[in-house]
TIROBA-260096 format. One record per residue: residue number from 1; residue in three letters; x, y, z of N, C-alpha, C in turn. Coordinates in steps of 0.05 Angstrom, whole numbers. Example, Ala and Ser with C-alpha at 12.3 -4.5 7.8 and 13.67 -1.06 7.14 Angstrom:
REM TIROBA-260096
     k     r       nX       nY       nZ      caX      caY      caZ       cX       cY       cZ
     1   ala      264     -114      156      246      -90      156      264      -66      156
     2   ser      257      -45      142      273      -21      143      258        1      157
This chain:
REM TIROBA-260096
     k     r       nX       nY       nZ      caX      caY      caZ       cX       cY       cZ
     1   met      586     -244    -2035      611     -241    -2011      592     -237    -1986
     2   asp      568     -223    -1988      554     -226    -1966      541     -258    -1960
     3   asp      535     -267    -1972      527     -296    -1959      554     -312    -1947
     4   ala      573     -310    -1949      590     -326    -1945      596     -307    -1919
     5   ile      597     -280    -1920      601     -269    -1887      584     -289    -1875
     6   asn      556     -281    -1875      538     -293    -1859      533     -315    -1853
     7   ser      551     -352    -1876      541     -369    -1871      545     -383    -1846
     8   ala      536     -403    -1840      537     -412    -1817      539     -408    -1790
     9   arg      523     -379    -1777      514     -377    -1764      498     -376    -1737
    10   ser      502     -384    -1723      486     -404    -1700      489     -382    -1679
    11   glu      508     -371    -1668      515     -360    -1640      495     -345    -1626
    12   trp      468     -337    -1640      452     -325    -1629      432     -330    -1620
    13   ala      428     -360    -1643      399     -370    -1647      393     -380    -1626
    14   asp      397     -401    -1605      384     -397    -1584      376     -381    -1561
    15   arg      384     -355    -1567      368     -340    -1540      339     -339    -1551
    16   val      332     -327    -1522      302     -326    -1526      304     -297    -1508
    17   asp      308     -281    -1492      314     -257    -1476      321     -234    -1492
    18   trp      317     -234    -1524      332     -203    -1541      316     -188    -1528
    19   pro      325     -155    -1524      325     -135    -1514      294     -120    -1536
    20   thr      278     -101    -1526      269      -84    -1542      287      -68    -1563
    21   val      271      -67    -1587      291      -47    -1598      276      -29    -1612
    22   thr      291       -6    -1621      274       15    -1639      291       19    -1655
    23   val      283       14    -1687      306       28    -1703      301       48    -1715
    24   ile      316       72    -1722      313       95    -1721      315      103    -1754
    25   ile      316      113    -1770      303      129    -1794      305      155    -1807
    26   val      330      171    -1803      321      194    -1814      322      199    -1834
    27   thr      301      224    -1852      300      226    -1889      289      252    -1894
    28   arg      299      255    -1920      287      285    -1927      294      290    -1956
    29   asp      277      291    -1963      273      288    -1999      287      257    -2007
    30   arg      272      244    -1995      283      215    -2004      254      195    -1984
    31   his      234      208    -1995      207      190    -1977      205      161    -1992
    32   glu      213      156    -2011      199      132    -2031      223      109    -2016
    33   ala      256      126    -2017      268      111    -1999      272       97    -1975
    34   ala      243      111    -1962      254      120    -1937      229       97    -1930
    35   glu      210       90    -1954      191       67    -1945      208       42    -1957
    36   lys      222       41    -1968      237       19    -1977      255       15    -1955
    37   ala      271       31    -1938      295       12    -1914      264       10    -1895
    38   val      249       20    -1893      231       14    -1868      220      -15    -1868
    39   ala      212      -23    -1905      207      -45    -1903      218      -64    -1901
    40   ser      246      -63    -1899      274      -80    -1909      273      -86    -1873
    41   val      276      -56    -1861      282      -70    -1831      262      -88    -1821
    42   leu      236      -81    -1827      208      -98    -1816      215     -135    -1828
    43   gly      229     -137    -1844      228     -161    -1858      249     -171    -1841
    44   val      256     -166    -1820      292     -176    -1813      279     -194    -1793
    45   asp      278     -222    -1785      286     -241    -1775      297     -237    -1745
    46   tyr      276     -223    -1731      276     -215    -1690      241     -210    -1687
    47   pro      245     -216    -1660      213     -221    -1653      201     -202    -1664
    48   ala      174     -197    -1666      165     -176    -1678      152     -160    -1659
    49   glu      147     -172    -1639      132     -163    -1617      157     -137    -1598
    50   lys      182     -143    -1602      208     -126    -1592      214     -106    -1611
    51   leu      206     -115    -1634      217      -92    -1659      193      -66    -1664
    52   glu      208      -45    -1665      186      -14    -1672      210       -2    -1695
    53   val      200       17    -1706      216       30    -1725      201       73    -1719
    54   val      228       87    -1708      211      108    -1708      229      127    -1745
    55   val      211      136    -1745      220      150    -1789      210      178    -1777
    56   val      238      194    -1777      239      216    -1774      249      242    -1809
    57   glu      216      243    -1811      226      256    -1835      217      293    -1835
    58   glu      239      302    -1850      245      326    -1847      240      332    -1872
    59   thr      206      351    -1863      187      363    -1891      169      376    -1889
    60   asp      162      391    -1906      140      417    -1892      111      398    -1910
    61   gln      114      380    -1927       88      364    -1936       85      331    -1923
    62   pro       85      320    -1903       78      303    -1883       72      288    -1904
    63   gln       87      253    -1904       67      233    -1921       77      212    -1892
    64   pro       55      211    -1878       62      192    -1864       65      159    -1879
    65   ile       87      143    -1859       91      121    -1862       74       94    -1840
    66   ala       44       84    -1859       32       65    -1838       41       43    -1833
    67   gly       31       32    -1801       42       12    -1795       41        5    -1767
    68   asp       34      -23    -1757       29      -15    -1735       56      -13    -1720
    69   arg       73      -33    -1727      104      -27    -1710      122        7    -1720
    70   ile      106       19    -1740      122       51    -1745      112       68    -1730
    71   arg      124       93    -1723      123      116    -1713      135      131    -1727
    72   tyr      119      158    -1741      125      176    -1755      127      202    -1748
    73   val      146      222    -1750      135      245    -1747      155      263    -1771
    74   ala      143      278    -1770      144      303    -1789      170      328    -1771
    75   ile      183      334    -1780      198      357    -1770      195      379    -1801
    76   pro      194      413    -1781      202      426    -1802      224      428    -1819
    77   met      226      441    -1850      251      443    -1863      261      472    -1845
    78   arg      285      457    -1832      296      487    -1820      326      483    -1811
    79   asn      336      463    -1824      366      458    -1837      384      457    -1804
    80   leu      368      436    -1792      378      432    -1764      400      412    -1765
    81   gly      397      403    -1786      416      381    -1788      408      349    -1774
    82   leu      427      336    -1780      421      306    -1775      422      295    -1747
    83   gly      431      319    -1725      436      306    -1694      409      312    -1692
    84   phe      401      332    -1700      386      349    -1687      361      322    -1691
    85   ala      352      312    -1717      334      300    -1724      327      272    -1713
    86   arg      355      263    -1714      364      237    -1688      351      236    -1663
    87   asn      364      263    -1655      356      261    -1630      325      262    -1620
    88   gln      303      270    -1638      271      280    -1643      270      239    -1638
    89   gly      287      225    -1660      290      196    -1671      288      187    -1629
    90   val      308      191    -1621      313      175    -1591      292      185    -1582
    91   gln      280      207    -1578      255      218    -1557      236      201    -1563
    92   leu      231      196    -1582      207      173    -1594      207      143    -1583
    93   ala      230      140    -1584      232      112    -1586      222      100    -1564
    94   gly      214       76    -1573      208       60    -1539      232       35    -1526
    95   gly      245       28    -1541      271       15    -1547      290       10    -1527
    96   ala      300      -13    -1513      319      -15    -1492      349       -8    -1520
    97   val      338      -16    -1538      367      -17    -1561      361        1    -1576
    98   leu      373       17    -1585      369       39    -1607      390       24    -1627
    99   ala      377       25    -1652      389       11    -1685      388       42    -1699
   100   phe      405       40    -1716      403       60    -1746      415       46    -1765
   101   thr      384       57    -1783      409       52    -1811      393       83    -1828
   102   asp      395       81    -1849      397      103    -1865      374      101    -1891
   103   asp      370      125    -1899      341      118    -1917      348      110    -1939
   104   asp      377      111    -1949      391       91    -1976      402       58    -1970
   105   cys      385       54    -1949      397       28    -1951      374       11    -1944
   106   leu      389      -24    -1938      362      -33    -1952      388      -56    -1924
   107   val      379      -75    -1908      386      -99    -1882      386     -123    -1896
   108   his      397     -137    -1887      408     -168    -1890      378     -172    -1875
   109   arg      376     -205    -1874      344     -208    -1861      360     -221    -1827
   110   asn      382     -227    -1824      396     -236    -1805      397     -202    -1787
   111   trp      401     -184    -1795      420     -166    -1792      410     -155    -1761
   112   leu      391     -154    -1747      386     -142    -1733      400     -156    -1709
   113   arg      394     -189    -1703      410     -209    -1693      441     -210    -1688
   114   glu      437     -201    -1713      476     -201    -1715      489     -174    -1694
   115   leu      463     -156    -1699      480     -128    -1689      471     -127    -1656
   116   val      445     -145    -1656      442     -135    -1622      464     -158    -1613
   117   gly      462     -188    -1620      479     -203    -1609      501     -195    -1597
   118   pro      524     -183    -1603      546     -179    -1586      545     -157    -1557
   119   leu      517     -145    -1552      512     -131    -1536      500     -148    -1516
   120   phe      501     -170    -1515      499     -186    -1492      529     -186    -1470
   121   thr      549     -191    -1492      573     -192    -1474      574     -167    -1462
   122   glu      585     -177    -1430      595     -153    -1418      601     -137    -1429
   123   gly      603     -110    -1415      618      -85    -1412      617      -68    -1440
   124   val      603      -85    -1459      601      -65    -1480      566      -50    -1490
   125   ala      571      -37    -1500      538       -8    -1499      535       -8    -1532
   126   ala      564      -14    -1551      544       -7    -1570      567      -26    -1596
   127   thr      539      -35    -1617      562      -45    -1643      558      -32    -1677
   128   ala      574      -37    -1692      570      -34    -1718      576      -56    -1738
   129   gly      562      -54    -1758      564      -81    -1773      570      -64    -1800
   130   ala      574      -86    -1816      578      -85    -1857      569      -71    -1865
   131   val      580      -52    -1883      564      -28    -1901      579      -38    -1927
   132   leu      559      -46    -1945      564      -55    -1971      552      -45    -1985
   133   val      561      -46    -2009      542      -33    -2036      537      -63    -2052
   134   pro      511      -54    -2060      503      -74    -2087      507      -79    -2116
   135   ala      514     -101    -2132      532      -87    -2154      523      -65    -2159
   136   cys      542      -60    -2168      549      -28    -2185      573      -25    -2201
   137   gly      583       -2    -2207      599        0    -2225      626        9    -2215
   138   pro      651       11    -2226      671        8    -2213      681       31    -2193
   139   val      666       56    -2194      671       69    -2180      659       70    -2157
   140   gly      632       68    -2142      619       45    -2132      630       35    -2117
   141   glu      646        6    -2120      663      -13    -2111      683        9    -2094
   142   cys      709       25    -2112      731       35    -2105      714       52    -2079
   143   glu      694       67    -2077      691       76    -2054      683       61    -2030
   144   asn      664       31    -2042      668       19    -2017      698        6    -2004
   145   ile      711        4    -2023      736      -13    -2016      751        7    -1995
   146   leu      747       27    -2004      765       52    -1994      750       57    -1959
   147   gly      732       45    -1947      712       55    -1932      694       70    -1928
   148   phe      681       70    -1945      662       81    -1949      637       72    -1969
   149   pro      607       79    -1948      603       90    -1930      605       75    -1911
   150   gly      608       73    -1883      610       53    -1859      631       42    -1854
   151   gly      651       45    -1870      673       25    -1869      675        4    -1891
   152   gly      662        2    -1900      665       -7    -1926      667      -33    -1921
   153   val      680      -42    -1950      701      -69    -1942      723      -75    -1927
   154   lys      734      -54    -1920      758      -32    -1914      747      -57    -1887
   155   phe      734      -43    -1879      728      -60    -1844      720      -88    -1844
   156   val      709      -96    -1866      697     -129    -1863      731     -133    -1866
   157   glu      745     -135    -1888      772     -145    -1894      797     -134    -1866
   158   gln      791     -116    -1845      807     -126    -1825      791     -133    -1805
   159   ala      768     -147    -1802      756     -153    -1782      767     -191    -1795
   160   arg      772     -204    -1814      776     -219    -1814      754     -240    -1811
   161   gly      729     -233    -1805      707     -254    -1801      701     -251    -1773
   162   lys      717     -245    -1754      709     -239    -1730      695     -207    -1716
   163   thr      688     -218    -1692      680     -188    -1682      702     -172    -1671
   164   val      706     -153    -1669      723     -145    -1660      721     -110    -1647
   165   pro      743     -103    -1635      737      -71    -1625      750      -44    -1642
   166   arg      724      -27    -1643      726      -10    -1650      728       29    -1636
   167   glu      744       48    -1649      721       58    -1635      701       80    -1642
   168   thr      686       81    -1662      674       95    -1678      647       84    -1687
   169   phe      619       84    -1697      606       70    -1713      594       89    -1731
   170   ser      575       79    -1744      556      103    -1767      536       92    -1766
   171   thr      518      118    -1765      492      107    -1765      478      101    -1791
   172   cys      489       86    -1807      476       75    -1827      477       37    -1823
   173   asn      497       38    -1799      495        8    -1782      502        1    -1754
   174   cys      478        3    -1746      490       11    -1707      467        8    -1689
   175   ala      481       -4    -1667      455       -9    -1646      468        3    -1618
   176   val      462       11    -1607      472       24    -1581      443       17    -1547
   177   tyr      448       20    -1538      443       27    -1505      424       38    -1503
   178   arg      399       49    -1502      390       76    -1499      413       89    -1482
   179   trp      417       69    -1453      428       95    -1428      458       92    -1442
   180   ala      462       87    -1462      502      105    -1470      486      120    -1491
   181   val      467      120    -1484      456      146    -1515      456      177    -1489
   182   glu      432      170    -1473      436      181    -1457      454      195    -1441
   183   glu      474      173    -1440      495      172    -1417      520      210    -1425
   184   val      524      196    -1455      535      227    -1463      520      251    -1476
   185   gly      494      253    -1468      479      277    -1468      470      268    -1506
   186   gly      467      250    -1514      453      246    -1554      472      261    -1564
   187   phe      460      255    -1594      475      263    -1604      481      283    -1610
   188   arg      507      312    -1622      517      334    -1618      502      351    -1642
   189   glu      489      369    -1628      476      384    -1658      487      405    -1672
   190   phe      514      409    -1665      521      435    -1681      534      413    -1709
   191   asn      537      402    -1709      556      382    -1734      526      379    -1758
   192   arg      515      405    -1780      501      396    -1789      504      387    -1820
   193   ser      527      389    -1822      547      372    -1848      542      332    -1847
   194   ser      556      328    -1820      552      296    -1824      577      301    -1804
   195   gly      593      270    -1793      601      275    -1774      588      267    -1739
   196   glu      564      271    -1737      544      272    -1708      555      245    -1697
   197   asp      551      226    -1718      557      189    -1708      580      194    -1694
   198   glu      598      197    -1708      624      192    -1705      632      202    -1665
   199   leu      631      234    -1668      630      241    -1649      607      229    -1623
   200   leu      589      221    -1618      572      203    -1607      592      177    -1598
   201   ser      589      172    -1620      610      138    -1619      633      143    -1601
   202   arg      644      159    -1604      680      165    -1591      680      166    -1570
   203   gln      654      181    -1565      648      188    -1533      634      170    -1521
   204   ile      621      148    -1530      619      116    -1518      637      102    -1513
   205   ser      656      101    -1541      676       84    -1532      697       87    -1516
   206   ser      694      110    -1506      723      118    -1492      711      110    -1464
   207   arg      684      105    -1451      668       99    -1429      664       64    -1430
   208   his      660       47    -1453      653       21    -1457      654       16    -1478
   209   thr      659      -10    -1487      668      -24    -1507      643      -14    -1534
   210   leu      659      -22    -1558      641      -13    -1585      654      -33    -1608
   211   leu      629      -54    -1610      650      -72    -1622      631      -75    -1653
   212   tyr      652      -83    -1667      648      -81    -1697      643     -106    -1711
   213   thr      619     -114    -1721      614     -160    -1728      601     -147    -1761
   214   pro      627     -159    -1774      617     -161    -1806      599     -176    -1818
   215   his      576     -197    -1794      562     -209    -1805      538     -191    -1799
   216   ala      537     -174    -1791      514     -146    -1790      506     -134    -1816
   217   ile      499     -143    -1838      499     -124    -1861      491     -103    -1872
   218   val      492      -86    -1876      467      -71    -1894      482      -69    -1919
   219   trp      462      -61    -1944      470      -51    -1964      461      -27    -1976
   220   his      483       -3    -1967      479       23    -1979      467       29    -2006
   221   glu      466       48    -2010      463       55    -2049      486       69    -2052
   222   pro      504       59    -2071      524       69    -2089      537      104    -2091
   223   arg      547      110    -2090      548      134    -2099      566      137    -2129
   224   asp      566      122    -2149      582      105    -2167      583      127    -2187
   225   arg      581      155    -2177      596      175    -2195      623      189    -2186
   226   ile      642      206    -2196      667      212    -2198      645      236    -2178
   227   gly      634      252    -2199      615      282    -2185      608      268    -2159
   228   lys      590      248    -2145      577      250    -2125      594      242    -2102
   229   val      615      231    -2115      637      220    -2087      647      243    -2079
   230   phe      656      264    -2098      668      287    -2088      658      305    -2077
   231   his      632      303    -2085      617      321    -2066      611      313    -2036
   232   trp      604      285    -2040      603      280    -2006      636      274    -1996
   233   leu      654      280    -2006      675      284    -1982      681      315    -1979
   234   val      671      333    -1998      667      360    -1990      664      353    -1964
   235   arg      630      353    -1968      626      350    -1936      635      345    -1912
   236   arg      650      318    -1919      658      313    -1891      691      335    -1891
   237   gly      692      343    -1910      705      368    -1898      701      390    -1889
   238   his      683      396    -1898      659      415    -1882      662      414    -1839
   239   ser      650      382    -1833      646      378    -1823      667      362    -1808
   240   arg      692      354    -1811      711      355    -1796      718      385    -1782
   241   val      712      402    -1800      714      430    -1789      704      441    -1761
   242   glu      673      427    -1764      657      439    -1748      658      414    -1723
   243   met      665      400    -1729      674      371    -1699      707      383    -1687
   244   ala      724      393    -1703      745      414    -1694      748      430    -1679
   245   gln      722      451    -1681      709      471    -1664      699      477    -1636
   246   asn      693      446    -1635      676      439    -1611      697      407    -1601
   247   val      727      416    -1610      733      390    -1585      753      405    -1565
   248   ser      766      402    -1542      786      407    -1531      811      418    -1537
   249   asn      817      389    -1560      847      390    -1578      848      399    -1597
   250   lys      826      416    -1603      821      430    -1630      853      429    -1654
   251   arg      883      453    -1631      894      455    -1657      914      420    -1655
   252   gln      906      406    -1631      925      370    -1644      908      366    -1666
   253   leu      881      372    -1673      872      366    -1693      873      374    -1714
   254   tyr      878      400    -1714      885      415    -1730      909      404    -1750
   255   gly      930      403    -1734      952      391    -1736      956      374    -1761
   256   lys      942      352    -1749      942      326    -1760      922      327    -1792
   257   met      909      344    -1793      892      356    -1826      914      355    -1836
   258   val      933      377    -1819      954      390    -1841      969      372    -1857
   259   val      985      348    -1835     1005      326    -1833      998      304    -1850
   260   gln      966      306    -1854      957      280    -1868      947      281    -1893
   261   ser      944      320    -1905      939      325    -1923      955      326    -1950
   262   pro      953      294    -1968      961      286    -1995      969      320    -2018
   263   thr      949      340    -2014      953      356    -2025      981      377    -2011
   264   val      973      374    -1983     1001      396    -1972     1035      377    -1971
   265   arg     1024      351    -1966     1046      341    -1980     1064      348    -2015
   266   leu     1041      340    -2022     1057      349    -2057     1065      372    -2059
   267   ala     1048      391    -2049     1063      424    -2038     1084      417    -2037
   268   leu     1095      409    -2006     1115      405    -1996     1142      398    -2018
   269   gly     1130      362    -2025     1145      360    -2037     1155      370    -2064
   270   thr     1144      381    -2072     1157      405    -2100     1167      422    -2094
   271   leu     1170      441    -2076     1185      455    -2066     1206      447    -2056
   272   ala     1207      424    -2033     1237      413    -2038     1255      404    -2057
   273   gly     1239      393    -2080     1249      381    -2108     1257      406    -2122
   274   ala     1245      428    -2117     1252      451    -2127     1277      465    -2107
   275   ala     1278      462    -2096     1311      470    -2081     1322      468    -2076
   276   val     1324      437    -2088     1347      416    -2099     1356      419    -2128
   277   gly     1349      432    -2145     1349      435    -2179     1325      408    -2183
   278   val     1309      406    -2181     1289      385    -2192     1276      403    -2204
   279   pro     1274      392    -2230     1264      413    -2252     1233      409    -2241
   280   pro     1209      430    -2247     1186      438    -2241     1167      412    -2239
   281   val     1172      410    -2258     1141      382    -2275     1155      356    -2260
   282   ala     1183      346    -2257     1191      322    -2256     1179      321    -2225
   283   met     1185      331    -2209     1174      333    -2182     1142      323    -2178
   284   pro     1124      332    -2183     1102      319    -2178     1091      297    -2193
   285   val     1101      300    -2220     1100      268    -2234     1118      248    -2217
   286   ala     1137      253    -2215     1140      221    -2190     1124      220    -2161
   287   leu     1124      255    -2157     1094      245    -2130     1084      226    -2133
   288   val     1063      240    -2155     1039      227    -2165     1044      190    -2174
   289   ser     1061      190    -2182     1065      162    -2192     1069      149    -2159
   290   leu     1092      154    -2154     1088      140    -2126     1070      147    -2105
   291   tyr     1049      155    -2112     1023      156    -2090     1003      136    -2111
   292   tyr      994      132    -2131      988      113    -2141     1000       86    -2145
   293   ala     1026       82    -2139     1038       51    -2128     1029       45    -2109
   294   ser     1037       73    -2087     1023       59    -2054     1002       58    -2051
   295   val      983       69    -2068      954       56    -2058      949       28    -2058
   296   leu      956       27    -2089      960       -1    -2103      963      -22    -2089
   297   his      985      -17    -2075     1007      -34    -2054      987      -34    -2024
   298   arg      982      -19    -2020      960      -13    -1984      939      -34    -1993
   299   tyr      923      -31    -2008      897      -41    -2025      898      -69    -2048
   300   arg      916      -80    -2044      913     -102    -2047      901     -130    -2046
   301   trp      892     -120    -2024      874     -146    -2007      851     -139    -2034
   302   ser      854     -125    -2040      817     -112    -2047      809     -138    -2062
   303   arg      836     -144    -2077      822     -167    -2089      806     -184    -2091
   304   arg      805     -189    -2068      798     -212    -2047      764     -211    -2050
   305   his      765     -186    -2055      728     -172    -2057      719     -166    -2078
   306   his      739     -158    -2092      718     -156    -2126      743     -160    -2151
   307   arg      746     -173    -2159      769     -181    -2169      771     -166    -2204
   308   ser      752     -149    -2204      760     -133    -2235      780     -119    -2224
   309   trp      796     -120    -2248      821     -104    -2248      809      -70    -2258
   310   lys      788      -64    -2269      790      -42    -2278      787      -28    -2248
   311   thr      762      -30    -2231      757      -30    -2202      803      -27    -2186
   312   phe      806      -42    -2194      837      -39    -2175      856      -14    -2191
   313   leu      857      -17    -2210      866       12    -2221      863       37    -2223
   314   leu      831       27    -2218      814       60    -2211      814       72    -2190
   315   leu      828       54    -2180      820       55    -2144      841       84    -2137
   316   pro      869       88    -2148      889      118    -2139      875      139    -2149
   317   trp      856      133    -2163      853      155    -2178      820      169    -2160
   318   val      804      152    -2147      783      155    -2139      792      161    -2112
   319   lys      815      150    -2091      818      165    -2068      836      193    -2068
   320   ala      852      197    -2099      861      220    -2107      837      239    -2103
   321   val      817      238    -2114      788      259    -2113      775      261    -2089
   322   met      772      238    -2065      784      241    -2044      784      251    -2025
   323   asp      820      253    -2029      832      264    -2016      828      298    -2031
   324   val      831      303    -2051      825      334    -2056      803      342    -2046
   325   ala      776      327    -2046      759      337    -2034      752      345    -2009
   326   met      760      329    -1990      766      326    -1967      791      359    -1960
   327   asp      800      360    -1977      824      389    -1970      799      412    -1979
   328   ile      792      414    -1995      771      435    -2012      754      436    -1983
   329   gly      734      422    -1987      715      424    -1951      726      434    -1930
   330   thr      752      428    -1925      762      430    -1905      773      467    -1908
   331   val      781      465    -1922      784      500    -1931      758      517    -1933
   332   glu      741      516    -1946      713      520    -1954      704      536    -1925
   333   lys      708      511    -1911      693      516    -1883      712      531    -1862
   334   leu      728      528    -1863      756      549    -1855      748      582    -1857
   335   leu      747      579    -1887      740      605    -1893      711      612    -1890
   336   ala      696      589    -1890      667      614    -1882      671      628    -1854
   337   arg      682      611    -1836      679      605    -1804      698      637    -1801
   338   gln      714      640    -1820      731      661    -1816      713      695    -1821
   339   lys      708      685    -1848      682      706    -1864      663      720    -1844
   340   ser      653      696    -1829      633      700    -1806      643      722    -1778
   341   lys      663      715    -1782      670      731    -1755      690      762    -1762
   342   glu      678      770    -1792      701      785    -1793      674      811    -1785
């Protein structure tokens, strides 16, 4: 699929005025993976004299990654979060454009040209690219279809081969002008779970254009087990509360969380059924069956990308695990915040 996305791309081939770019990678407890990510970035088709890589590693035992175009910095293990680590990378960066990818990602050879190219468009301050997974099992494929990480196959499908506006980017695959990052004050450091990239990108896209291109591809290591998917979405639930606590319209955001929660919908539907005399077991079974069918219908397009019936039929169950994990993470964080106030 990734080769088809990248075929016959020549829009940026004749440009000679490429900007200087710093690719920032932050890592913790994944040094070997970070080395592979750096090697992948240094192998891209981009003018070597205009490319550098900054690696920020949270560790008490630094292992510098050597190279002429590599800047390595170790920060102590103080659990200050990804926002803090990324801001350290921004301070070290020398490029006019800051690109980001993760330590568990490998990039396509054309990645940086395709990611930076749309920045030549007037009014564009940032870009995001496609985040795919390498060959993996059905759980990893389901996660990518459902939009994780970084929009996954879901964003690729929505783009239909075109470069399109979006409101957010993920730091596993994005590029942004340095001035745009500085204009909004950098990454917010209160988000220690995740989501610091969503906040930054929303601030930037509220002022300038942010484009998504399916032609700038990275491959993200899949979370190919239900347990890994569950724990990741619990973290995102934590992050959702952290973000809600630091925005002006927090009541509106909390209301949206409640309305969109499948767990809340299931509970309300069961209570409504009981009120009109529906047997206690029948209503949840009916609602779960409806949920299953609706997910298959909504994601029927995924068969164009992953043709396995096993993946397709597993999709609603993986989504259900994600939905429940997000709700659990949200409740956990709310309870922890309440306890800290007592």
